[in-house]
N, C-alpha and C positions, 0 to 999 in steps of 0.2 A: 480365375488365374492360377498359376504355377506359383508353389510356395519359394521355388529359386529365384523365382523373377519377383515375387513380392518382397524377399528379403531384399533384393539390392533397391528396389524403391524407398524400403524405408530405412535403407542405409543410407542413402543419398538423403532423404528429407532430414534424418535423424542430423547429418552436416550441415544442412543448409540451415536449419532450425539455430544450428549453434552460431553457425555465420553471422543470421539476422540477428542475433544477440548481441555480437562484436558490434554489428554496423549501427547498432541503436544506443549501445555503453561506451564504445570508444572511438576515439577521434582517428581513423584507419585514413592513410592516404588512397586517394583516388586510383591512383594505378595499381594496388593489392585489393582494392574492392571490386575492381574490373575485371583484375585478372581471377579470383576466386569465384566470382561470380559466372565467368566466361566458363571454367574449370566446371562447374556444378550443373550449368545446362548442358554441356557438351556431354557429363556423363549420365544425366538423365536422357536425351536423345539417344544415348547406343544403350542403354536399357530397354529404350523404350521397344514395343512390338512390329512397328514399322519396317520392314527389310530395307527398304531406299533408304531411309534415314540412318539406318546402324549401320547401313555398307558403308555410307562416306563418312561418320567418325567413329571410324577405327583405332583401336586399343595402338599407343605410340608404341611402333617394335624398338623400343631400345634395352640394351641388354642390362645386368643387374649392376654389374660395375658403373655403368654411367648414371644409373638412377644414384646410385650410393656418392657419387662425385658431386651430385646434383645436390643431396642432402648435405654431405658437407661445405659444398660452396654458400649454402644456405645459412648453416651454422656459423661459418664465417662473416658471412652478413650481418647474423645479429650482433658477434661482436663489434662490428663499425657502427653499427648503428644506433648501439647501448651508449658507446663510447665518442661518438663524435659527430651524429644525425641530430637523433633525438634526446639523447641523454637521460633516458628513463628507460631501466631494465624492465618494468614492467611492460611499457608499450612495445620494447624492443621484441619480450617475447612474444606477444600478441601476434608482432608482426611475422616472427618466427614460425608462430604456430600456423598462422595460414600458410606460409610457403609451403610448409611440411604437408597439410591437407592437399594443396593443388596437385604437390608432387604425387601423394597416394590415391588422389582422385583419378589420375591419368595412370595408374599400375594395380586397378584394380584384378588382379587374375586369382590369386590362392585365397584361401579362407583366413589365414594368419595378416593377409593386406586389409579383410574389413575389421580384424579384432585391433589392427592399428589406426586404422580410422574411426571405430569407435573409442578408442581412448583419447585420440585427438580433438574428438567432439565434445566426451565431457570435460578434457582441460579448459578447452572455448567457453564453453557453458559457464563455468566454474569464473573464468576471469571476467567475463562480460558481467555475474552477479555481483565480482569485488569492483567493478566501474561504476556502479551506479545501485541506486536505491528507490527507482521511479516506478510507479504504477505498469508501465506497459511491459516489465518484466514478468506480471505475473500470467499473462497469455503465453508469451516465449516458452517461460516454463513448464506450464501445460502442453503444450504443443512438444516439448522436449521430450515431455515425461512419456506422454502416450504415444512419439515415434521410439523412445529407447523400449519400451514395453512387446510392443511389436517386434522388432527389430530381434531382440532378445531370444522372446520365444519362435520368431522365425527360423533365427541361426540354430538353434536348437534342434526343431522339428526336420531341417533340413542336414543335420548333422548324423540323425539319429534313423534317417529311414532304412538302413540297412540293415539295422535288428530285427530277426525274427519274430512272430508276435507271440510265441512259443515261451519266450522268457520275459512278457510283460507279465504285471498283475492280473487276476481274472478280470478286475472290475473296469480295467483298461481298455478301451480300446487301442488295437495295432496303430502305428503311424503311420501305416501305408493308407489311412484312410483319410489322412490330409496331405494328400498330394497337390490339393490345390484349397485354397481362401475357401471354407465353408460359412456358411451362417451361424454353425457353432462355433467354431475358431473366431469368428469376429467377435461374438459376444464374450468368449471368454477372454479375448485379450483386451479389450474394452473393460471388461469388470476388472480385471488383475488391474490396469490404468488406475481405476477408480480407486481400488484398494488400497494402493501404493502411494495415492494423493491423501486419502483419508490417512493414514499411517506417516504421510509428512504432517499432515496439520498435528497430530499428536504428537509427534518428537517437536513440532515447530512450539508449541505451547508448552511441552515439559520441559526444552532447552533454552531458556533466555538469551536474549543477543548479548553481545559485549559490543563497548564502544570502539572498538578500534582492530584490526587486524593485521598478520605478517604483509600482505600486498594491499589491504584499505588505502586509498590514496583522496577519499572524500568523495562529495557528489560532482566536484568540477569546480572551474575557477569560481571566486569570488566574484556576486555581484558588484560592479565599481558605481560607488555612489557618490555624491558631491555634497558641501554642506555642515560634514560632520567632522571635520578636523579643527586644530588652534585656530587655524586660520582661513578665511574662507573671503574669496571676491566675492565683488560686486558683480551681477551677473551670472555666477556659476551654477544655480540652481536651473537656469533658465534651459539649458541645454536639454539636460536629462528628465524634462517634463514631456517628452516627447516619446519617452520609452514604457511600452508597456510590461516591461519584466518586472514579474511578482518579488515583493520584498520580504512582505511579512503575513499573516494573516492572524485576525486578534476576534477573540470568541468573548462575547460578553454574556457571562450567566447570569446576570443580575438584572439586566438591561430587559424589560419586555421588546418583542418585536413591531408593536405598533409604536413605540419611541425609536426607533430606528432612525438616524439622520446623518448628518455631518458628523464625523471623528476625529480628533486632533489627536497625534501621536505625537510627543515629544522625544526629542533628541537632546541637544545642546543648544544654552545660550551663550552669546557673546557681549562684552561688555566695553569695548575700545573700535571706535571708527576713525580711519586715520584718511578719509577722504576717498578710497577707492576698496577697501576694504575692510574685513572685519578678524577681530582675534580676540582670543579667550584669554587674560590676563590673569583669570582666577582659575587656573585649568591645575591647579595643584591636587593631587588624588590621592586619599586617604582611603584605607581598606573599610567598610561596611563591619558593624560587628555581626559573628552568626549566633543569633540567638539560639537557635535549635538546627539541627543536622540539615544542612540544605535550604534555609531561611536568614536571609541578609537582611538588615532592617535599617533603613536610614535616619539617623539620628538628628534632630535640627537642635535650633539654641530651645534655650530656656521663652524667648521673648514670641520666638515663631511656633511653639505648641500653642501660648495662649491665644493666638488668632482664631478669629472663626473659620471654623472647616466645615465642608459640606460633607456628603454622604461616601460613604467608603466604594469606589467601585473594582470589581475585581476583573480582572482580564487574564486570559490563557492566549500566550501569541507563541507562534511558531516563526522562528526568523531564518529567513534563507542566508545562505553562507555569505558575509558581507565583507569589504575589505576596510572595515570602520571595527573600534573594537566597542562601540558605541551600544547600548542595552535600551530599548525603547519602550516607553509607558506613556499612557495618560497623563498630564499635570494634574497631583504633584504627585511624585510616585514616594511611597512609604515604605515598601517592602518588596522583596522580591525574591521569590522561590524557585531553584533550579538547580542542577546535578551542574554547579559551577567551581571550579578551584577556591575562586575568590569573586567577589563583586566591589568594586570603586565608586567614588563618586566625588565631583567637584563640588566646590563652594556655590556654582550656580545652577547646582541640582541634577546635574547629568550623572547617569550611571554607565559604567565603564566594566568589562573586562579585562584580565591582565594583557592578553591579546587577540586579535580578530580569530573567529573561530572560521575554519575550513570547511567546516562539517553543519547541516540543518541544525538549528538549537530548540529547545522548547523552554519555556516557563511562564511561571503565572506572576503579576505582578497587580498590587494595590494601591493606589489613588485617591487622593481625595485632594479637592481643588479647594481654593479658599474663595467663600463666600464674601459679598459687598456687605460690612460693617452699617448700620446706621450713623455711625459716629464719621463715615467719611462720607457721611451727605451733608455736614452742617460745617461752616467755617469752623477752623483752629487752628493753632500755631503748630507749625511745623519743625520740629527738630531732626536731623540726622546726623550720625558720625562722620569727620573727616573724611577717614578712608572709605566710607560707603560713597558719598560725594563723588570724591575722586574716580572711582570705576564709573558710577552710573549719572553723571554728568556730566564727563568728557565729552569735549567735540574737538573735532579739528578745524585748522584755519581755513574758514570758508565766508564768503560775502554775508552780509547783514540782512539780504533777502529773507533768508530763510527764518532768521531771529524774527524781522518784523513780519511775516506772514503770519507764522505762531502766535505773536502778541496782537495781531489785530482777530485772528481768529477767538483767543482767548482770553481777551480782555475783559470782557462783560461777567465772566463766569468768576465764583466766588471759593469752590473746593478743588480739590487737587483733583477728584473724580470727574468733575464737570470739564474743567479744561479736557482731559481726556475723550472723554466721550466727545467732545464739539472737535479735536483735531483727528478723530478718527470718521466722524462723518463726513467733515469738509473732504478728506482724500476719498471716501467710498463714493459721494455723490457727485465732484466733479473733474473726475479722471478716469480713462479709460485701460481696460486691462489689454494688454498685447504679449506675446512672445514675439513679435517680430521688430519689436522695440530694440535697434544698436547701440543703446546705451553703455554696454561695457567699453566701448571703444572710446569714448570721451575725458576730458581731460577733468571736467567736474559732471558726473553722471547725475548726481543726485539734484544740482539747480537745473541742468537739463531735462530731467522729469518734471521737475515741479513747475517749471517757467515758460519750459519752450514746448516739449513734443506733450507733455501732461498724458503720456502714455508710457506703460510700463509693466512690469507682472511682481510678484508676491514681496521680492525681494528689495524692488523699490519703494513700494507702497510702506514696509514696514521699517526700510532704514529712514524714509522721510520723517514718518510719525515720532520715532526714535529721537532722532536730531530737532526733530519742531518742540516734543516734550522736554528735551534736556534745554533749550533755548531758553524755556518759560519757568526753568526752575523745578520740574519734576522729576525722579529717575526713573529710568526705563532700559530697557534691552532687548535687544532681538533674539531671537529663537529660530531653529529650522528644526525643521520635523515632516510629519508626514498630514495631509488632510484628506481621512479615506470618506470615500463616497462611494463606493462598490460593495453592496450587501448579497451574498450569497443566499439566497433564501433556501435551498436544499439543508446545508449546512450551519446556517444561523451566525456566521460570521462575517466580519470585512475582509476585503481582499486587497493588500494595501500595495499599488503599484509604484514604478518610479516613478512616473508620471504625475504621481500625487505629493510627490515631493512641494514641501511650503513653507512659510516664513512668516511669522508674525510678531506680535511684540506683547511685553511681560510690563506692566507699569505697576509702579510700589506706592501703595495706597498706606495712609500712616496707620490706620489701624488691622486693615485686611489685610495687608502683606500684599506679595505678588498676585497680582490678577491679571490674568492673559486678556489682549483686546487684538482686532484683526481689522485693520483696515482695507484689506483687498476687499472691492466690490464683491458681492457675495455670487453672483453667478460668471465672476470674470474668471476665477480660479479654478471651474470645474471644467474638465477638458472633456468632457463625458459626450462621446460622439454617437450618434443613432446606432443603437445597436443592433446587432444584424439578426437574423431569425434564428441561430445554429446559437445566440447568446445563451438560453437556458440549457443547450445540450452542454458548452462548455463549462457553465457553473455547474451543473452534475458530476463533468468529468473532474473539477477540481474539488467538490466536495468529497471525491472517490478517496483522490489521490492528496487529501489531508488525513482520510481515516485510514490509508494505506500506510501512511508514515508513523501516525501514532499508535497503532496495533499491531505492525509489522515489524517495521523499521526499527523502532524506540522499544521495542517489548523489551521489558528488563525483568529483572529478578522481583525488584516490586512489584509492577505489573502483574506476574505471575502470582504473588500472594495474593493481590489484591482480586485476581480470576478465583483464586482456589477460597477465599472468603466466603467472594458471591455466590460460589457454589454451595459451600458448606449451608450460607446463607438461605438458598433455594431450596437447600435438603429440608432446613427446618421448618420453613416454613409450608413447603409441600408434605411434608410428616405430621404438621399440626392441622392442616388442611382436612388431612384423609381422615386423622383421627374425629374432627369435630364431625364430618360428612357421616362418616361411618356412626356416633352416635347418634346422630340426627336421625339415622334411618332406620335403627335399632329399637329406639325409645318408643315408638308404639307397639312394637311388637312385645317389648320388656312389659310396657303398661298392661298389654292385654295378657302376657302370659299371668303375671301377678293379679290380676285379676281374675283370673279363670282358677288361679291355684288357690286365692283367698276365699272363692266361692266353694270351692272343693273342700277346704280344710278348716270352712267355715268361720274365716276370718284372723283363723291362728299364725298362719307363715307369716315368719318375720324377715328382715332382710336376709339375713344369714341362710335359711331356709330357701329362700329366693335365689341366692347365690349356687347353695349347692345342687339344687333343683335342675337349675341352667346347667352347671357342670355335667351331670349325670345326662342329662339330655345331647348334651354336645358329647361325650364319651359315645353312647350310644350311636349318635348317627356316624360318627368314626368307624364304630366296629362295624356298620351296616355298608359302609363304603366298602372297609378291605376285605368285607364278605363277598357281598354280590359283583364289587367292581362293574357298574353300569357304563362306564367308557366304554366297555369292551363288549357291549352288547350289540354294536351296529358291525361288529367288524366282520360280520360273514362275507357282507356284499364288497367290503373294501378288501378283503383276503381273496375276493374272486378276482376283482379286476386286479390286484398284485400278482395272482399266479398265470393272467392273461399277459402282464407285462414280462415276466420272466421269462415263459415260451416264447415269447416274441423275441427277446433280445437273444435267445438261445440260438432261433432258428438262424436270425441274423448271422451269427458268428458261424453256425455251418455254412452258410451260402458262402461265407468271405473265406472259411477251411479251404473249401470247394474250388474256391476263383483261385488258392494260389497251387490246386493242384492241375490248374487247368483246364476246369470245368465251367463256366461262368453262366450264368440262369440270365436269360434275358430278361427283360424288365416288364414285356407283355406277357412271357409262358405261363400258366398256370403253377403251382406246386405239383401238383399232381401228375399232370405230363413232365415235369421235370425230374421225376423219380425215374421214368422210364428211359430218359437219356442218361443218369446215372448206371443205372440196371445195365445198358451196353457199353458204357465206356469205361467203368470203374465197377463191376459186379462186387467185389468185396465187401464196398461201402455201401453197396445199397441195400441193406436191412438198416444198418444203425440211420442212413437220411431218410428210409419210410418212416422208421419208427417216430422220428421228429416232427417229421413233416407231419404224420396222422395227429400228434397230439397238438400242433400246431394250428391245423386246421380244425379240430373240434373247438378249442378254447376262442379263438381269433374268429371264425365264422361261425361255430357253433353256437356260440356263447354256453358252453357247456363246463363248469367247473373242474377245475383237476383237482386230484386228489393229493396229498404229500408224496404217495408213493410212486405216482405218476410222474411227478416232478423230480424226485429225485432218481429211477430211471432213468428219464430224457438227460440229466447229467452224465449218470453213468455211460451212456450211449456216446454222449460228444467224447468223451474222455478217449473212447476206444475209438473214434471217428479220427481222433488226432494223433492216434497212436500208427494208423493204417500209414503203409506209404505205398504209391501207386508208381509203375515201373512207366 
């Protein structure tokens, strides 16, 4: 393929890759995507080798003034778009950028037009990078890098083809040899692309990421969630349980893989129910104390600290941008470590950021559940403060049927815990789970669920249990969060989706404190459908996406310091391992040397003498290496091969020099026969050509090594040949 045609193809490829990046990263209007794609396709067809197609899609015959008017019209449309249509300066700039690309694609006539197209493509790929941080940007960037290296190389080659070979350095081939895309040019361009990518990786790990930029707008619209505001309507969680959008990913470094099961992620707790919706009357937030940089600790009351607590559970959470400031963790959170300006909490134990995050965030949480104290399994008097009972025994005006049902279930139970377990088992064993129960529109949805339909989803089960417990004097509250069931075996983490939204109950026991209980049927809240065959591929891609965000998007100065420390630690380990291996390898030799020297000296050789003898032996070996130079012994054969390469390259340069003078050697013609043609066509150069050809044939075919004088004579002869002129 000729270089000029290859340049046009790579230029279109460069623009196409940047356009694909904008399509994947930005929300473009449909008409603009169609217009740009059509312009790229028409330009590609016009560049192709098929004459029938190129004759149809000819360049648009417009004057320079017309093109300038089109550019000014696009600039006017940019301001109209930014002020009245999209209202976003960055989005309007991207739209204007694509308009410029379309105009330039239809007006590629001069080299400066290609330079303009390259500049537009560069700005477009940078704009795509500012609009996304997803894993798909990696192949787009690599494709842009490869196309860019090819384009710049071909642009330079086609620009300098008129330069005579005499002006080039001796070791470089003249640019005329690149009249087409040769295998050598192919591998050179791809090697440059690989080297550029390696340099990019080095710069990446040298320069840490920053959290915000001038044009950074975040990763997109926040995921809309339900059930995590101060007021939640009964039935609001059900509709989002059909949404498979990813909300977070949770790693549990302390939990072995064989213990993987259902995992509860706590969000908010609610204490007041009015018959149709839940409210958080204890929503007053206070800032958590920062014990160390980026470490926020949740301080409980003194009595709460004395309760029986379970083992600490560490979680590393990657939270997608949500429309709520709630931070999620397993019950019950004790501390949070993350790059946050502040972390807040309310009396019910929920964690909050000061405002919802518009970007993906990562943090580490430490939780510790309350365990059932043995004292709660024995009957004992219960006393609670009045303020506590006012919140967690509150009940709306409702019929006595709910209270009667609760008393019938728990009247034979002696302790608070037994009553709670009895009500939980009654709900989970006698009711059915369904997302299609239209209970949200009922005047009394809870009574409709308990006595009429006996079908509902997690909110109805949790609300019914809280109301039944409160009716028999047991403090309880409703909790919203997620019940994770999807385990990614490649990354060893839970994938929490919108459909995992869940509601359960927290019961307060006199000695154990708040204990979570879930009355929803065990198989009812799991909406896991039959996984398709490509589920493993999805899990693998999701694991790669998690690592991409952690090691690339969120790469910071602290991560850079950690990498440096790991390299230093690894270097020390390698050095110690090398010294130990060397000592182990030399130990038998040293022992044998000491034994021999002791035998020669009659056993009078001291350790110091042994060391001196070793040093003398080492110095003698170094002196022998410097004097003998054994690495040069086999150089005669290598030198012969090198001389052959020198004369072969010199003969090829001679042929190219003759070709520039109009004397081209046919591929099938023997070298000696070509000398006769030179004698007839250009007699003044025949002596020099004959000398170089003779040395070439002797080394190439006769395998006779050339002397240094012969090679020097051949170079001088070639210089004389270059100085000759042919009329």
